[in-house]
N, CA, C and O of each residue as an XYZ file, in Angstrom:
440
protein
N       0.840     -1.178      0.000
C       0.000      0.000      0.000
C       0.883      1.238      0.000
O       1.875      1.301      0.726
N       0.527      2.204     -0.801
C       1.290      3.434     -0.877
C       1.038      4.259      0.376
O      -0.108      4.402      0.801
N       2.082      4.796      0.966
C       1.968      5.554      2.204
C       1.487      6.980      1.940
O       1.890      7.603      0.957
N       0.611      7.502      2.832
C       0.206      8.894      2.801
C      -0.991      9.227      1.915
O      -1.455     10.367      1.934
N      -1.510      8.264      1.136
C      -2.651      8.602      0.282
C      -3.975      8.031      0.802
O      -5.044      8.436      0.345
N      -3.910      7.109      1.737
C      -5.119      6.477      2.268
C      -5.516      7.109      3.599
O      -4.651      7.492      4.387
N      -6.823      7.218      3.853
C      -7.258      7.775      5.140
C      -6.961      6.799      6.275
O      -6.836      5.593      6.061
N      -6.852      7.346      7.487
C      -6.568      6.509      8.653
C      -7.827      5.726      9.021
O      -8.921      6.283      9.098
N      -7.653      4.434      9.243
C      -8.773      3.552      9.548
C      -8.852      3.323     11.055
O      -7.865      2.957     11.694
N     -10.047      3.545     11.614
C     -10.282      3.312     13.039
C     -11.095      2.029     13.182
O     -12.229      1.948     12.710
N     -10.512      1.035     13.833
C     -11.201     -0.240     14.018
C     -12.241     -0.177     15.124
O     -13.104     -1.050     15.215
N     -12.168      0.846     15.964
C     -13.086      0.948     17.097
C     -13.913      2.242     17.029
O     -14.058      2.940     18.032
N     -14.450      2.556     15.849
C     -15.285      3.753     15.691
C     -16.613      3.529     16.408
O     -17.247      2.484     16.258
N     -17.025      4.530     17.192
C     -18.256      4.418     17.974
C     -19.397      5.055     17.188
O     -19.315      6.209     16.769
N     -20.473      4.272     16.996
C     -21.674      4.761     16.319
C     -22.722      4.999     17.391
O     -23.088      4.078     18.121
N     -23.210      6.242     17.489
C     -24.244      6.549     18.481
C     -25.512      6.978     17.749
O     -25.474      7.803     16.836
N     -26.634      6.401     18.170
C     -27.928      6.663     17.539
C     -28.707      7.686     18.361
O     -28.408      7.904     19.535
N     -29.703      8.308     17.742
C     -30.549      9.280     18.433
C     -31.397      8.609     19.514
O     -31.823      9.268     20.462
N     -31.646      7.303     19.378
C     -32.443      6.589     20.382
C     -31.626      6.253     21.628
O     -32.191      5.855     22.646
N     -30.300      6.410     21.559
C     -29.447      6.135     22.711
C     -28.590      4.893     22.541
O     -27.692      4.659     23.350
N     -28.831      4.112     21.541
C     -28.072      2.898     21.288
C     -26.685      3.251     20.746
O     -26.547      4.168     19.936
N     -25.650      2.514     21.200
C     -24.289      2.709     20.694
C     -23.683      1.351     20.366
O     -23.981      0.351     21.018
N     -22.828      1.329     19.347
C     -22.093      0.120     18.992
C     -20.813      0.540     18.279
O     -20.661      1.697     17.886
N     -19.898     -0.406     18.116
C     -18.610     -0.094     17.487
C     -18.523     -0.774     16.130
O     -19.104     -1.835     15.903
N     -17.790     -0.139     15.244
C     -17.569     -0.665     13.900
C     -16.271     -0.073     13.372
O     -15.627      0.715     14.065
N     -15.886     -0.433     12.179
C     -14.698      0.134     11.564
C     -15.072      1.269     10.626
O     -16.027      1.155      9.858
N     -14.322      2.366     10.687
C     -14.613      3.520      9.844
C     -13.403      4.439      9.784
O     -12.450      4.276     10.546
N     -13.448      5.408      8.872
C     -12.386      6.410      8.814
C     -12.665      7.547      9.786
O     -11.795      8.381     10.035
N     -13.883      7.585     10.339
C     -14.234      8.583     11.350
C     -14.179      7.936     12.725
O     -14.488      6.754     12.874
N     -13.785      8.710     13.725
C     -13.674      8.175     15.089
C     -15.057      7.965     15.709
O     -15.295      6.954     16.370
N     -15.976      8.929     15.495
C     -17.340      8.806     16.013
C     -18.330      9.104     14.888
O     -18.088      9.967     14.044
N     -19.441      8.382     14.892
C     -20.489      8.558     13.888
C     -21.816      8.713     14.619
O     -22.123      7.945     15.531
N     -22.602      9.710     14.216
C     -23.925      9.918     14.804
C     -24.979      9.657     13.733
O     -24.927     10.225     12.642
N     -25.945      8.781     14.064
C     -27.013      8.437     13.122
C     -28.366      8.706     13.763
O     -28.484      8.763     14.987
N     -29.398      8.874     12.916
C     -30.753      9.111     13.413
C     -31.499      7.808     13.672
O     -32.310      7.729     14.595
N     -31.230      6.785     12.861
C     -31.931      5.506     12.981
C     -30.912      4.379     12.943
O     -29.984      4.396     12.134
N     -31.090      3.401     13.823
C     -30.231      2.219     13.830
C     -31.119      0.974     13.843
O     -32.343      1.085     13.769
N     -30.514     -0.196     13.936
C     -31.293     -1.435     13.930
C     -32.138     -1.593     15.189
O     -33.106     -2.354     15.186
N     -31.794     -0.893     16.258
C     -32.569     -0.995     17.500
C     -33.863     -0.187     17.440
O     -34.809     -0.484     18.170
N     -33.919      0.836     16.573
C     -35.118      1.673     16.532
C     -35.763      1.746     15.150
O     -36.777      2.427     14.995
N     -35.218      1.073     14.148
C     -35.793      1.113     12.803
C     -37.102      0.317     12.766
O     -37.167     -0.778     13.324
N     -38.146      0.851     12.116
C     -39.444      0.162     12.079
C     -39.390     -1.230     11.459
O     -40.189     -2.088     11.833
N     -38.487     -1.479     10.538
C     -38.383     -2.806      9.938
C     -37.986     -3.850     10.972
O     -38.497     -4.970     10.948
N     -37.085     -3.498     11.874
C     -36.601     -4.441     12.875
C     -37.486     -4.486     14.112
O     -37.621     -5.541     14.732
N     -38.093     -3.358     14.483
C     -38.911     -3.315     15.699
C     -40.358     -3.701     15.440
O     -41.032     -4.189     16.347
N     -40.850     -3.494     14.226
C     -42.229     -3.844     13.907
C     -43.240     -2.776     14.285
O     -44.437     -2.989     14.097
N     -42.816     -1.657     14.799
C     -43.745     -0.583     15.163
C     -43.422      0.660     14.339
O     -42.259      0.996     14.116
N     -44.489      1.337     13.890
C     -44.317      2.531     13.065
C     -44.120      3.754     13.947
O     -44.739      3.879     15.004
N     -43.259      4.646     13.505
C     -43.072      5.908     14.206
C     -42.535      6.935     13.215
O     -41.904      6.586     12.218
N     -42.797      8.199     13.508
C     -42.290      9.280     12.672
C     -40.897      9.651     13.141
O     -40.644      9.778     14.339
N     -40.008      9.821     12.199
C     -38.673     10.297     12.508
C     -38.635     11.746     12.055
O     -38.508     12.037     10.865
N     -38.748     12.648     13.015
C     -38.795     14.068     12.699
C     -37.382     14.615     12.682
O     -36.750     14.772     13.726
N     -36.905     14.897     11.509
C     -35.553     15.405     11.351
C     -35.651     16.850     10.893
O     -36.142     17.134      9.801
N     -35.189     17.740     11.719
C     -35.178     19.176     11.464
C     -36.587     19.721     11.277
O     -36.787     20.659     10.505
N     -37.570     19.147     11.972
C     -38.929     19.672     11.948
C     -39.668     19.437     10.644
O     -40.620     20.159     10.351
N     -39.273     18.471      9.866
C     -39.889     18.241      8.559
C     -41.310     17.713      8.679
O     -42.175     18.091      7.889
N     -41.565     16.846      9.654
C     -42.915     16.309      9.824
C     -43.863     17.427     10.243
O     -44.970     17.528      9.715
N     -43.442     18.265     11.182
C     -44.281     19.387     11.614
C     -44.526     20.356     10.464
O     -45.632     20.872     10.304
N     -43.503     20.597      9.674
C     -43.632     21.499      8.527
C     -44.642     20.934      7.521
O     -45.460     21.673      6.973
N     -44.577     19.622      7.284
C     -45.508     18.978      6.359
C     -46.937     19.043      6.885
O     -47.862     19.336      6.128
N     -47.124     18.771      8.173
C     -48.464     18.830      8.760
C     -49.033     20.243      8.685
O     -50.229     20.416      8.450
N     -48.192     21.249      8.881
C     -48.639     22.643      8.797
C     -49.079     22.977      7.370
O     -50.086     23.657      7.172
N     -48.320     22.497      6.374
C     -48.687     22.729      4.978
C     -50.017     22.055      4.645
O     -50.848     22.631      3.943
N     -50.216     20.847      5.143
C     -51.462     20.127      4.875
C     -52.650     20.843      5.501
O     -53.713     20.923      4.886
N     -52.488     21.362      6.710
C     -53.571     22.095      7.372
C     -53.906     23.366      6.600
O     -55.079     23.709      6.451
N     -52.893     24.060      6.112
C     -53.125     25.281      5.331
C     -53.828     24.955      4.018
O     -54.698     25.707      3.578
N     -53.460     23.848      3.396
C     -54.094     23.450      2.138
C     -55.559     23.093      2.363
O     -56.414     23.439      1.547
N     -55.855     22.403      3.462
C     -57.245     22.051      3.770
C     -58.075     23.299      4.018
O     -59.215     23.383      3.563
N     -57.517     24.270      4.735
C     -58.234     25.517      5.012
C     -58.487     26.285      3.719
O     -59.573     26.830      3.524
N     -57.500     26.329      2.844
C     -57.659     27.023      1.564
C     -58.703     26.327      0.699
O     -59.460     26.983     -0.017
N     -58.740     25.019      0.764
C     -59.709     24.248     -0.016
C     -61.132     24.546      0.450
O     -62.043     24.665     -0.370
N     -61.325     24.665      1.759
C     -62.648     24.959      2.310
C     -63.112     26.353      1.901
O     -64.272     26.533      1.531
N     -62.219     27.344      1.965
C     -62.608     28.707      1.597
C     -62.909     28.798      0.105
O     -63.797     29.548     -0.302
N     -62.186     28.048     -0.706
C     -62.441     28.039     -2.146
C     -63.812     27.443     -2.436
O     -64.538     27.945     -3.294
N     -64.170     26.376     -1.727
C     -65.488     25.765     -1.915
C     -66.589     26.738     -1.535
O     -67.604     26.828     -2.225
N     -66.396     27.470     -0.437
C     -67.405     28.429      0.004
C     -67.584     29.530     -1.030
O     -68.712     29.904     -1.348
N     -66.484     30.051     -1.555
C     -66.551     31.122     -2.546
C     -67.233     30.639     -3.819
O     -68.072     31.342     -4.382
N     -66.877     29.447     -4.271
C     -67.461     28.940     -5.511
C     -68.947     28.646     -5.333
O     -69.724     28.842     -6.267
N     -69.357     28.182     -4.160
C     -70.777     27.912     -3.931
C     -71.570     29.210     -3.887
O     -72.710     29.238     -4.351
N     -71.003     30.289     -3.342
C     -71.679     31.588     -3.329
C     -71.853     32.106     -4.748
O     -72.914     32.629     -5.089
N     -70.830     31.969     -5.574
C     -70.907     32.429     -6.955
C     -71.969     31.646     -7.717
O     -72.710     32.222     -8.513
N     -72.048     30.356     -7.485
C     -73.044     29.538     -8.166
C     -74.444     29.919     -7.723
O     -75.358     29.949     -8.547
N     -74.636     30.210     -6.444
C     -75.950     30.605     -5.949
C     -76.388     31.914     -6.586
O     -77.548     32.054     -6.973
N     -75.477     32.873     -6.700
C     -75.800     34.156     -7.321
C     -76.141     33.977     -8.796
O     -77.082     34.591     -9.298
N     -75.387     33.148     -9.480
C     -75.620     32.938    -10.905
C     -76.902     32.143    -11.145
O     -77.591     32.382    -12.137
N     -77.232     31.216    -10.272
C     -78.419     30.389    -10.442
C     -79.706     31.151    -10.176
O     -80.771     30.709    -10.607
N     -79.648     32.253     -9.497
C     -80.864     32.977     -9.149
C     -81.525     33.594    -10.372
O     -82.752     33.686    -10.407
N     -80.775     34.016    -11.366
C     -81.332     34.647    -12.559
C     -81.090     33.748    -13.766
O     -80.006     33.190    -13.937
N     -82.110     33.622    -14.588
C     -81.964     32.828    -15.799
C     -81.367     33.690    -16.905
O     -81.215     34.903    -16.761
N     -81.040     33.049    -17.982
C     -80.462     33.760    -19.123
C     -81.475     34.733    -19.716
O     -81.127     35.841    -20.124
N     -82.717     34.305    -19.755
C     -83.781     35.157    -20.292
C     -83.941     36.417    -19.443
O     -84.141     37.510    -19.972
N     -83.853     36.255    -18.133
C     -83.975     37.399    -17.231
C     -82.809     38.368    -17.421
O     -83.005     39.584    -17.429
N     -81.620     37.844    -17.572
C     -80.452     38.696    -17.785
C     -80.573     39.485    -19.090
O     -80.233     40.667    -19.142
N     -81.061     38.820    -20.144
C     -81.253     39.522    -21.417
C     -82.299     40.624    -21.285
O     -82.136     41.712    -21.838
N     -83.368     40.340    -20.556
C     -84.406     41.344    -20.342
C     -83.866     42.555    -19.610
O     -84.202     43.689    -19.951
N     -83.033     42.327    -18.607
C     -82.435     43.438    -17.861
C     -81.541     44.281    -18.760
O     -81.559     45.510    -18.685
N     -80.769     43.630    -19.600
C     -79.892     44.364    -20.512
C     -80.707     45.200    -21.498
O     -80.328     46.327    -21.818
N     -81.827     44.651    -21.980
C     -82.677     45.396    -22.913
C     -83.243     46.640    -22.245
O     -83.293     47.707    -22.857
N     -83.669     46.507    -20.993
C     -84.223     47.676    -20.295
C     -83.143     48.724    -20.059
O     -83.416     49.921    -20.143
N     -81.930     48.292    -19.766
C     -80.831     49.243    -19.584
C     -80.561     50.007    -20.878
O     -80.333     51.216    -20.857
N     -80.589     49.296    -22.000
C     -80.338     49.930    -23.295
C     -81.447     50.928    -23.619
O     -81.172     52.027    -24.102
N     -82.710     50.547    -23.351
C     -83.838     51.441    -23.613
C     -83.731     52.701    -22.766
O     -83.976     53.803    -23.258
N     -83.365     52.547    -21.489
C     -83.241     53.703    -20.597
C     -82.123     54.626    -21.064
O     -82.274     55.847    -21.055
N     -81.005     54.039    -21.472
C     -79.886     54.869    -21.922
C     -80.231     55.593    -23.224
O     -79.805     56.731    -23.424
N     -80.991     54.954    -24.109
C     -81.373     55.614    -25.364
C     -82.379     56.729    -25.103
O     -82.343     57.746    -25.796
N     -83.278     56.576    -24.129
C     -84.246     57.618    -23.785
C     -83.536     58.824    -23.185
O     -83.914     59.962    -23.466
N     -82.518     58.597    -22.365
C     -81.796     59.718    -21.758
C     -80.973     60.463    -22.799
O     -80.783     61.673    -22.679
N     -80.488     59.772    -23.807
C     -79.707     60.419    -24.854
C     -80.608     61.267    -25.752
O     -80.173     62.309    -26.241
N     -81.858     60.841    -25.979
C     -82.793     61.567    -26.830
C     -83.241     62.836    -26.125
O     -83.353     63.877    -26.772
N     -83.498     62.790    -24.832
C     -83.993     63.955    -24.078
C     -82.910     64.901    -23.867
O     -83.115     65.949    -23.255
């Protein structure tokens, strides 16, 4: 092996997990910190849990709540618009426009 080009290998590198579990392995780093290990991973434990890293789960839940609120307000607005439009028929709208035109032509003549 050529000297000076390879990283130093530590045979007793300590791996510490966020759950509190620690074990040793070989690595080029002296200590390694991980979020999930075999002691707390859902595949090995059989129980589901959220791993919130840097507040990502909370951020996602906040976005979902905002989207639901926006969806509700959009439905309310669209239902109000439909109610207003449904109150008058096309024939009624045309009649109103004709009366407006007649009134404007009478005011222009006088």
